PLY file of the C-alpha trace (Angstrom):
ply
format ascii 1.0
element vertex 347
property float x
property float y
property float z
element edge 346
property int vertex1
property int vertex2
end_header
82.40 85.00 192.81
80.82 87.42 190.34
82.28 90.39 192.21
85.69 88.71 192.20
85.57 88.13 188.44
84.43 91.70 187.87
87.35 93.05 189.89
89.74 90.73 188.07
88.44 91.96 184.72
88.77 95.62 185.72
92.33 94.99 186.86
93.16 93.23 183.57
91.79 95.91 181.23
94.87 98.24 181.35
97.24 95.35 180.55
95.08 94.10 177.67
94.73 97.63 176.32
98.52 98.05 176.38
99.04 94.85 174.37
96.38 95.84 171.80
97.85 99.34 171.43
101.35 97.88 170.95
100.17 95.54 168.21
98.38 98.39 166.44
101.57 100.45 166.72
103.52 97.64 165.04
100.85 97.35 162.35
100.97 101.09 161.68
104.76 100.92 161.45
104.55 97.95 159.10
102.20 99.79 156.74
104.36 102.93 156.90
107.68 101.22 156.06
106.04 99.03 153.41
104.86 102.23 151.71
108.24 103.97 152.09
110.65 101.15 151.23
109.02 98.56 148.96
109.23 100.47 145.65
112.72 101.99 146.21
114.03 98.54 147.20
112.76 97.04 143.95
114.61 99.73 141.98
117.70 99.17 144.12
117.68 95.43 143.38
117.25 96.03 139.64
120.20 98.43 139.63
122.29 95.92 141.57
121.47 93.15 139.12
122.62 95.35 136.22
125.85 96.18 138.02
126.33 92.51 138.87
125.97 91.58 135.19
128.54 94.21 134.22
131.01 92.89 136.81
130.57 89.33 135.55
131.23 90.50 131.99
134.38 92.36 133.08
135.66 89.28 134.89
134.97 87.12 131.83
136.90 89.53 129.56
139.72 89.76 132.07
140.30 86.02 132.24
140.00 85.56 128.48
142.73 88.15 127.96
144.84 86.92 130.85
146.58 84.32 128.68
147.77 87.06 126.31
149.43 89.10 129.05
153.10 88.82 129.92
152.92 87.06 133.25
155.31 89.36 135.00
155.00 90.15 138.65
153.75 93.64 137.87
151.00 92.32 135.58
149.97 89.72 138.18
149.85 92.45 140.81
147.60 94.56 138.57
145.34 91.55 138.05
145.08 90.93 141.79
144.21 94.60 142.40
141.50 94.52 139.73
139.97 91.34 141.11
139.97 92.82 144.61
138.19 95.91 143.30
135.56 93.80 141.55
134.94 91.69 144.63
134.75 94.77 146.83
132.28 96.39 144.40
130.02 93.36 144.46
130.02 93.25 148.27
129.68 97.00 148.84
127.35 98.31 146.21
126.19 101.82 147.25
125.97 100.70 150.90
127.26 98.12 153.35
127.25 94.39 152.77
123.75 93.05 152.35
121.97 89.77 151.75
120.87 89.56 148.10
118.48 86.68 148.83
116.70 88.84 151.40
116.32 91.99 149.30
115.57 90.16 146.04
112.58 88.51 147.69
109.28 90.19 146.72
108.29 90.01 150.41
111.34 91.84 151.72
109.21 94.85 152.68
105.81 93.22 152.93
103.59 94.46 155.77
104.37 91.44 157.97
108.11 91.68 157.26
108.01 95.42 157.98
106.17 94.72 161.26
108.98 92.38 162.28
111.48 95.07 161.30
109.61 97.56 163.52
109.63 95.19 166.48
113.31 94.32 166.01
114.03 98.06 165.93
112.04 99.26 168.94
113.07 96.31 171.12
116.71 97.28 170.37
117.57 93.85 168.96
118.66 95.42 165.69
119.78 92.60 163.38
120.83 95.03 160.67
119.95 92.69 157.80
116.87 94.56 156.64
117.36 98.33 156.87
115.75 101.37 155.24
117.55 102.71 152.14
115.62 105.94 151.63
116.08 109.22 153.45
112.40 109.27 154.38
112.66 105.73 155.76
115.64 106.59 157.93
113.94 109.70 159.32
110.82 107.61 159.96
112.92 105.10 161.94
114.17 107.89 164.23
110.69 109.28 164.89
109.08 105.84 165.18
111.71 104.64 167.66
111.36 107.69 169.92
107.90 106.43 170.88
108.35 102.74 170.19
111.37 102.05 172.40
109.79 103.35 175.65
106.56 101.61 174.67
108.40 98.31 174.21
110.14 98.62 177.57
106.79 99.37 179.22
105.07 96.40 177.59
107.89 93.94 178.34
108.19 95.08 181.97
104.42 95.04 182.53
103.82 91.65 180.92
106.91 90.19 182.55
105.65 91.37 185.93
102.26 89.74 185.32
103.91 86.47 184.32
106.08 86.63 187.44
103.03 87.09 189.66
101.25 84.28 187.83
104.24 81.99 188.35
104.39 82.89 192.06
100.67 82.31 192.49
100.81 79.00 190.62
103.73 77.87 192.76
101.86 78.77 195.92
98.76 76.93 194.68
100.69 73.77 193.85
102.47 73.75 197.20
99.25 74.27 199.12
97.53 71.50 197.20
100.43 69.17 197.89
100.18 70.07 201.58
96.46 69.36 201.62
95.37 73.00 201.85
92.48 74.33 199.82
93.14 78.03 200.33
92.40 80.23 197.35
95.31 82.13 195.93
93.34 85.04 194.57
90.90 86.20 197.21
89.95 89.68 198.37
90.93 91.09 201.69
88.03 90.82 204.11
87.29 92.34 207.46
88.16 90.14 210.34
85.03 88.40 211.55
86.41 87.74 215.00
84.23 89.26 217.70
87.32 90.42 219.55
87.88 92.90 216.70
84.53 94.71 216.26
83.64 96.77 213.23
83.86 100.57 213.38
80.17 101.12 214.21
80.18 98.45 216.93
83.42 99.84 218.36
81.82 103.29 218.52
78.75 101.98 220.36
80.88 100.04 222.83
82.98 103.10 223.54
79.85 105.18 224.25
80.18 107.48 221.25
77.42 108.14 218.81
79.61 108.65 215.74
81.67 105.95 214.12
85.42 106.27 214.27
87.33 107.84 211.44
89.25 105.62 209.08
92.60 106.66 210.54
91.48 105.91 214.12
89.98 102.61 213.02
93.13 101.57 211.20
95.27 102.49 214.20
93.13 100.73 216.84
92.06 97.82 214.68
94.79 97.20 212.06
93.22 93.98 210.80
90.41 95.87 209.09
91.13 96.50 205.41
90.52 100.00 204.11
90.86 99.01 200.45
87.65 99.56 198.57
88.55 97.33 195.65
91.44 94.96 196.41
93.67 93.92 193.56
93.50 90.28 192.51
96.74 90.61 190.54
98.89 91.78 193.41
102.11 90.03 194.32
102.15 87.09 196.64
103.30 88.51 199.99
107.03 88.31 200.46
106.64 86.53 203.75
104.65 83.80 202.01
107.37 81.31 201.16
104.84 79.13 199.30
104.85 81.68 196.46
108.61 81.60 195.94
109.45 80.15 192.53
112.57 77.96 192.61
115.37 79.24 190.39
115.69 75.83 188.76
112.06 76.10 187.63
112.75 79.52 186.12
115.81 78.20 184.28
113.82 75.17 183.06
110.99 77.31 181.66
113.36 79.68 179.87
115.57 76.88 178.53
112.57 74.93 177.25
111.21 77.99 175.43
114.58 78.68 173.81
115.01 75.05 172.75
111.52 74.97 171.20
112.39 78.06 169.18
115.76 76.62 168.19
114.13 73.42 166.93
111.49 75.37 165.01
114.03 77.66 163.32
116.37 74.79 162.49
113.53 72.99 160.69
112.06 76.00 158.90
115.32 77.73 157.91
117.47 74.71 157.17
119.87 75.51 160.00
121.51 73.10 162.39
120.08 72.92 165.90
123.16 74.75 167.19
122.58 77.60 164.76
118.92 77.77 165.75
119.86 77.79 169.43
122.43 80.50 168.79
119.96 82.65 166.83
117.22 82.28 169.46
119.52 83.15 172.35
121.05 86.13 170.51
117.54 87.37 169.75
115.91 86.97 173.17
118.87 88.58 174.92
118.61 91.51 172.43
122.25 91.08 171.37
121.18 90.84 167.74
124.40 90.29 165.77
122.51 89.84 162.52
124.73 87.10 161.10
121.68 84.82 160.95
118.27 86.00 159.74
115.07 84.02 158.97
115.25 84.65 155.21
113.00 81.72 154.31
110.23 83.16 156.47
110.63 86.42 154.54
110.37 84.61 151.21
107.29 82.69 152.40
105.81 85.82 154.04
105.35 84.02 157.39
106.77 86.60 159.77
103.86 86.96 162.22
104.64 83.71 164.15
108.25 84.88 164.55
107.04 88.25 165.79
104.78 86.64 168.40
107.49 84.19 169.48
110.12 86.91 169.96
107.75 89.30 171.75
106.50 86.67 174.18
110.05 85.43 174.67
111.22 88.90 175.68
108.39 89.06 178.23
109.41 85.62 179.49
113.00 86.81 179.93
111.65 89.82 181.86
109.66 87.45 184.07
112.73 85.33 184.74
114.81 88.36 185.65
112.08 89.59 188.02
111.81 86.25 189.81
115.57 85.81 190.15
115.99 89.42 191.26
113.28 88.95 193.93
115.12 85.91 195.30
118.41 87.80 195.21
116.96 90.80 197.05
115.59 88.51 199.75
119.03 86.96 200.12
120.66 90.40 200.36
118.09 91.49 202.98
118.69 88.33 205.00
122.46 88.85 204.91
122.09 92.49 205.91
119.91 91.54 208.87
122.45 88.95 209.95
125.27 91.48 209.73
123.28 94.05 211.74
122.47 91.40 214.33
126.14 90.45 214.68
127.13 94.11 214.93
124.57 94.66 217.71
125.83 91.61 219.58
129.37 92.88 219.42
0 1
1 2
2 3
3 4
4 5
5 6
6 7
7 8
8 9
9 10
10 11
11 12
12 13
13 14
14 15
15 16
16 17
17 18
18 19
19 20
20 21
21 22
22 23
23 24
24 25
25 26
26 27
27 28
28 29
29 30
30 31
31 32
32 33
33 34
34 35
35 36
36 37
37 38
38 39
39 40
40 41
41 42
42 43
43 44
44 45
45 46
46 47
47 48
48 49
49 50
50 51
51 52
52 53
53 54
54 55
55 56
56 57
57 58
58 59
59 60
60 61
61 62
62 63
63 64
64 65
65 66
66 67
67 68
68 69
69 70
70 71
71 72
72 73
73 74
74 75
75 76
76 77
77 78
78 79
79 80
80 81
81 82
82 83
83 84
84 85
85 86
86 87
87 88
88 89
89 90
90 91
91 92
92 93
93 94
94 95
95 96
96 97
97 98
98 99
99 100
100 101
101 102
102 103
103 104
104 105
105 106
106 107
107 108
108 109
109 110
110 111
111 112
112 113
113 114
114 115
115 116
116 117
117 118
118 119
119 120
120 121
121 122
122 123
123 124
124 125
125 126
126 127
127 128
128 129
129 130
130 131
131 132
132 133
133 134
134 135
135 136
136 137
137 138
138 139
139 140
140 141
141 142
142 143
143 144
144 145
145 146
146 147
147 148
148 149
149 150
150 151
151 152
152 153
153 154
154 155
155 156
156 157
157 158
158 159
159 160
160 161
161 162
162 163
163 164
164 165
165 166
166 167
167 168
168 169
169 170
170 171
171 172
172 173
173 174
174 175
175 176
176 177
177 178
178 179
179 180
180 181
181 182
182 183
183 184
184 185
185 186
186 187
187 188
188 189
189 190
190 191
191 192
192 193
193 194
194 195
195 196
196 197
197 198
198 199
199 200
200 201
201 202
202 203
203 204
204 205
205 206
206 207
207 208
208 209
209 210
210 211
211 212
212 213
213 214
214 215
215 216
216 217
217 218
218 219
219 220
220 221
221 222
222 223
223 224
224 225
225 226
226 227
227 228
228 229
229 230
230 231
231 232
232 233
233 234
234 235
235 236
236 237
237 238
238 239
239 240
240 241
241 242
242 243
243 244
244 245
245 246
246 247
247 248
248 249
249 250
250 251
251 252
252 253
253 254
254 255
255 256
256 257
257 258
258 259
259 260
260 261
261 262
262 263
263 264
264 265
265 266
266 267
267 268
268 269
269 270
270 271
271 272
272 273
273 274
274 275
275 276
276 277
277 278
278 279
279 280
280 281
281 282
282 283
283 284
284 285
285 286
286 287
287 288
288 289
289 290
290 291
291 292
292 293
293 294
294 295
295 296
296 297
297 298
298 299
299 300
300 301
301 302
302 303
303 304
304 305
305 306
306 307
307 308
308 309
309 310
310 311
311 312
312 313
313 314
314 315
315 316
316 317
317 318
318 319
319 320
320 321
321 322
322 323
323 324
324 325
325 326
326 327
327 328
328 329
329 330
330 331
331 332
332 333
333 334
334 335
335 336
336 337
337 338
338 339
339 340
340 341
341 342
342 343
343 344
344 345
345 346
């Protein structure tokens, strides 16, 4: 058992190291963008507030003088044009439309909010609500994403694969327990103890030779002997083992439950309806990322880390679901191909 745990730990180290490195990469990005964008954003908001006050004063003067104007069609047209210009100026001040409540928050570019921005960027969700306004920040996004995007894909694929193997192993364990079997799911490959398949040294003595057989000869004459020095305890359940096949309904149930939990949490914390929370969660975990909804209250309260963890684990869960469904689909395609080849041979 100690040897099994040791092998399991050695097999887990690369995956754990990848997760730790990814989190440090997000932390480094959060510190970087907090340093680059927090001060310029404060100045940007102050400038916007001054411009907003000027626009309000112009509108007030305009309507106070409106009663003195000759209400001809030309004057009304001029008034409509001026109002349109004022509205357009308030919505497009020096850049595209933006959320004043988000940028006016003192935590808009806090380290945790910047970490969420980094993750949203390198996972290609891209809400577009919080974006860098400085030249240095935009260049940093390009350089940061060149490493971060492949790293995100690697982490999501790796963790999703582990979750898929865990789901397959758990399914096999449950089915074997229900069938009254006590076989272990994770167990190393062992040499066959049957006397009809002797070990290499015994086979050499029985054949009259003084030297043991080579590994290639042993594997060819006695294929049941494993040549793996350290078997992997995180390997996939064999494809021919139907007990490890996860039903598609179970996959859909797990994913739907996770999305609904997130939808309920966001609806309570952000003041959204459950439908809006469900919409936001689905748009996020599928990396569509429209950006029409954004957790602004979490930004104001500086509670972005739970959202970061939820989204990151959710993306890995989606990767797991895709892997499991794809495995079932590939088995179906293989079965259909074999049937077609069999019918072609019969004809």
